[in-house]
DOMARDO-589966 format. One record per residue (C-alpha): z, y, x; residue in three letters. Coordinates in steps of 0.25 Angstrom, whole numbers, padded with zeros to 4 digits, always signed. Layout:
N
ZYXALA...
! end
This chain:
349
+0129-0005-0103MET+0125-0006-0117SER+0121-0021-0117GLY+0107-0016-0122LEU+0114-0011-0135GLY+0121-0024-0137GLY+0109-0034-0135LEU+0116-0040-0123ASN+0130-0040-0129LYS+0141-0043-0119SER+0153-0052-0123PRO+0162-0039-0122ASN+0152-0030-0129GLY+0153-0022-0142VAL+0139-0018-0148VAL+0139-0006-0156ILE+0128-0001-0165GLY+0127+0014-0168LEU+0119+0017-0180VAL+0112+0031-0179GLN+0111+0031-0195LEU+0101+0039-0202GLN+0108+0051-0207LEU+0109+0049-0222PRO+0109+0058-0234VAL+0120+0055-0243VAL+0123+0064-0255GLU+0125+0054-0267THR+0133+0041-0269PRO+0120+0034-0270VAL+0116+0039-0256GLN+0130+0035-0251LEU+0128+0021-0256ALA+0114+0020-0250ALA+0119+0025-0237GLN+0130+0014-0237ALA+0119+0004-0239ASP+0111+0009-0228ARG+0123+0009-0218ILE+0126-0006-0222VAL+0111-0009-0219ALA+0112-0003-0206MET+0124-0012-0203VAL+0115-0023-0205GLY+0104-0017-0196LYS+0114-0015-0185ALA+0118-0030-0186ARG+0103-0034-0185ARG+0100-0024-0174ASN+0110-0030-0165ASN+0117-0044-0167ALA+0128-0041-0157GLY+0132-0027-0163MET+0147-0027-0165ASP+0148-0013-0172LEU+0139-0004-0179VAL+0142+0011-0180VAL+0137+0021-0191PHE+0138+0036-0189PRO+0147+0045-0196GLU+0141+0049-0210TYR+0132+0037-0210ALA+0136+0035-0225LEU+0137+0049-0229HIS+0127+0058-0221GLY+0130+0072-0216LEU+0131+0079-0229SER+0146+0080-0227MET+0148+0079-0242SER+0162+0076-0247THR+0158+0072-0261ALA+0167+0062-0267PRO+0156+0053-0272GLU+0151+0051-0258LEU+0164+0048-0251MET+0168+0034-0247VAL+0181+0026-0249THR+0186+0015-0240MET+0184+0005-0251ASP+0171+0010-0256GLY+0157+0003-0256PRO+0152+0010-0244GLU+0164+0005-0235VAL+0163-0009-0241LEU+0148-0010-0239ALA+0150-0006-0224PHE+0161-0017-0223ARG+0152-0027-0229ARG+0141-0024-0220ALA+0150-0026-0208CYS+0154-0040-0213VAL+0139-0044-0217GLU+0134-0040-0203HIS+0146-0044-0195ARG+0147-0031-0188ILE+0157-0020-0186TRP+0153-0006-0192GLY+0157+0008-0191CYS+0155+0017-0203PHE+0157+0031-0208SER+0161+0036-0222ILE+0166+0048-0228MET+0179+0044-0235GLU+0185+0049-0248ALA+0198+0056-0246ASN+0206+0058-0259PRO+0215+0068-0252GLY+0205+0077-0246GLY+0191+0078-0239ASN+0184+0064-0236PRO+0186+0058-0223TYR+0175+0055-0213ASN+0178+0040-0210THR+0174+0030-0200GLY+0175+0015-0202LEU+0174+0003-0193VAL+0172-0010-0201ILE+0173-0024-0194ASP+0163-0036-0196ASP+0173-0041-0206THR+0172-0029-0215GLY+0186-0024-0211ARG+0188-0009-0209ILE+0193-0009-0195ALA+0193+0006-0192LEU+0195+0017-0201TYR+0194+0032-0196TYR+0193+0045-0202ARG+0186+0056-0194LYS+0197+0065-0187LEU+0188+0076-0184HIS+0178+0080-0195PRO+0167+0089-0189TRP+0173+0102-0194VAL+0168+0112-0200PRO+0157+0103-0205VAL+0164+0091-0210GLU+0175+0091-0222ALA+0181+0078-0219TRP+0196+0076-0219GLU+0201+0074-0205PRO+0204+0060-0202GLY+0218+0055-0203ASN+0218+0041-0197LEU+0218+0044-0182GLY+0208+0036-0174ILE+0209+0021-0176PRO+0205+0011-0165VAL+0202-0003-0168ILE+0198-0016-0163ASP+0183-0016-0165GLY+0172-0027-0163PRO+0175-0036-0152LYS+0189-0030-0150GLY+0184-0017-0145CYS+0193-0005-0148ARG+0186+0004-0157LEU+0187+0018-0162ALA+0179+0028-0171LEU+0178+0043-0171VAL+0168+0051-0180ILE+0158+0061-0175CYS+0166+0074-0172HIS+0178+0066-0168ASP+0171+0062-0155GLY+0171+0077-0151MET+0186+0077-0148PHE+0190+0069-0135PRO+0203+0067-0142GLU+0197+0057-0152MET+0190+0048-0141ALA+0203+0048-0133ARG+0211+0044-0145GLU+0201+0032-0147CYS+0203+0028-0133ALA+0218+0030-0133TYR+0219+0021-0145LYS+0211+0010-0137GLY+0196+0012-0142ALA+0186+0007-0132GLU+0174+0011-0141ILE+0174+0024-0149MET+0164+0025-0160LEU+0159+0039-0164ARG+0151+0040-0177THR+0144+0054-0180ALA+0135+0062-0189GLY+0132+0072-0179TYR+0119+0080-0179THR+0111+0084-0167ALA+0118+0097-0162PRO+0130+0088-0158ILE+0121+0079-0149ARG+0126+0083-0136HIS+0141+0083-0140ALA+0139+0070-0146TRP+0135+0064-0133LYS+0144+0070-0123ILE+0157+0067-0132THR+0153+0052-0134ASN+0152+0051-0119GLN+0164+0059-0116ALA+0172+0051-0126ASN+0168+0038-0120ALA+0171+0042-0105PHE+0184+0050-0108GLN+0190+0038-0115ASN+0183+0026-0107LEU+0178+0022-0121MET+0165+0018-0127VAL+0160+0028-0137THR+0149+0024-0148ALA+0144+0035-0156SER+0133+0037-0167VAL+0128+0048-0176CYS+0119+0048-0188LEU+0105+0050-0185CYS+0093+0057-0191GLY+0092+0068-0202SER+0096+0069-0216ASP+0087+0081-0219GLY+0098+0091-0215SER+0106+0085-0203PHE+0100+0078-0190ASP+0110+0067-0184SER+0107+0063-0170MET+0110+0048-0170GLY+0113+0046-0155GLU+0122+0034-0155GLY+0128+0032-0141MET+0138+0023-0134VAL+0145+0028-0122CYS+0153+0020-0112ASP+0166+0023-0105VAL+0160+0031-0094ASP+0153+0040-0104GLY+0139+0034-0102THR+0130+0032-0114VAL+0127+0017-0116LEU+0117+0019-0127VAL+0112+0031-0135GLU+0104+0031-0148GLY+0092+0040-0151SER+0091+0049-0164ASN+0084+0038-0172ARG+0091+0036-0185PRO+0096+0022-0188ASP+0096+0017-0174GLU+0107+0008-0170ILE+0112+0011-0156VAL+0118-0001-0150THR+0127-0003-0138CYS+0136-0014-0132GLU+0149-0008-0127VAL+0160-0014-0119ARG+0174-0012-0123PRO+0179-0021-0111ASP+0173-0011-0102LEU+0180+0000-0109VAL+0193-0007-0107ARG+0190-0010-0092GLU+0187+0005-0089ALA+0200+0010-0096ARG+0208+0000-0087ARG+0201+0001-0074HIS+0195+0015-0073TRP+0203+0024-0063GLY+0194+0037-0063VAL+0191+0042-0077GLU+0201+0033-0085ASN+0203+0045-0094ASN+0211+0039-0105PRO+0221+0033-0096TYR+0221+0045-0086GLN+0224+0055-0098LEU+0239+0051-0098TRP+0239+0047-0083HIS+0234+0059-0077ARG+0235+0060-0062GLY+0241+0046-0060TYR+0237+0046-0045VAL+0247+0057-0043ALA+0258+0053-0052VAL+0262+0039-0057LYS+0255+0036-0070GLY+0249+0050-0071GLY+0255+0062-0078ALA+0258+0056-0092GLN+0259+0069-0100ASP+0251+0077-0110CYS+0246+0090-0103PRO+0237+0094-0114TYR+0241+0105-0123THR+0232+0102-0134PHE+0238+0088-0136MET+0252+0094-0137HIS+0248+0105-0147ASP+0241+0095-0156MET+0253+0086-0157VAL+0262+0098-0159ASP+0253+0103-0170GLY+0250+0116-0162ARG+0236+0114-0157TYR+0229+0128-0156ARG+0217+0132-0148LEU+0217+0145-0140PRO+0205+0150-0149TRP+0211+0144-0162GLU+0211+0157-0170ASP+0197+0160-0166GLU+0191+0147-0171VAL+0181+0150-0182VAL+0179+0137-0190HIS+0192+0131-0195VAL+0188+0125-0208ASP+0175+0120-0215GLY+0171+0133-0222THR+0160+0136-0212SER+0153+0123-0218CYS+0156+0126-0232GLY+0170+0119-0234PHE+0182+0126-0240ALA+0193+0128-0231ALA+0203+0117-0233PRO+0217+0119-0238ALA+0223+0105-0235ARG+0230+0101-0222THR+0228+0088-0214TYR+0237+0077-0221ALA+0239+0069-0208GLY+0236+0055-0204ALA+0235+0043-0213GLU+0246+0033-0212PRO+0242+0019-0206ALA+0244+0006-0213GLY+0251-0006-0208PRO+0240-0011-0199ASP+0239+0003-0192GLY+0226+0007-0200LEU+0226+0019-0209PRO+0230+0015-0224GLN+0217+0021-0229ALA+0209+0010-0222ALA+0214+0000-0232ALA+0201-0008-0235PRO+0200-0015-0222ARG+0198-0029-0227GLN+0185-0037-0225ALA+0174-0033-0235ALA
! end
């Protein structure tokens, strides 16, 4: 039940607006500034569109378009004018917002970064994409893990970006850390349409979690993004699904209280619990072990596929990028509040 997109909002409901933003062309700092203004204007439209909306979600690449440019003059900083404008918009319209930036990185390639800003202008969630879409994207692999926060109306909220959602481990990590709603922002184009739908549904069902996902929409003259914002319930059913119309705001009321209820009361298919308590009918508490070879091998640093030596694409040279020489530097340390130190500008705008 979507509450007619939030028009009949329940006391326990969280209303989410997914913005199928028109795919922009951003090649200059002037165009970047204009696109930031457009996003701010769309925050206002979202508020006018639905007075009960709690969270408005913009797709990946909403600010930068799909050029994949890493030009320094187009990269954004956390204390720059674009992020400040987004924070002010959330304050002005009394709404939470999820935004996408390509973040400058003095130590390497830029990060593909997602932000959730609350209705006081505070940066509540700060995430760097863990799985850039290789070999097409040159972004630095994320080093902040997957944060889960208290979102609007106390819901537990997580964010993954585009290709992240193709890895079941990402959604499971969100759920394991308590996320009741997982946002997925994307710039995907039409060839990914089927995989987009089935992974959004599977991520929800496998984790008894609401997934709310949205792509860019329309054409920039080279690429065609598909829109198709969708919200899936804990059983994998699609509550609402958008069209291919640019700038449509797909709205849905979701119920975190029913997520919590399912996780506590389901017997059959309580997958997050049963992963660690397998066969609890036969043995007390279930078999609490890790029978998965790939998990052990990842932890031990020896993950290797049977076809490892036959993989053709192992860097970005097929897409015009030079083969990298740097190795991964590792995770960034957290500050005293548990959030990454890089997320310093979190005070109200």
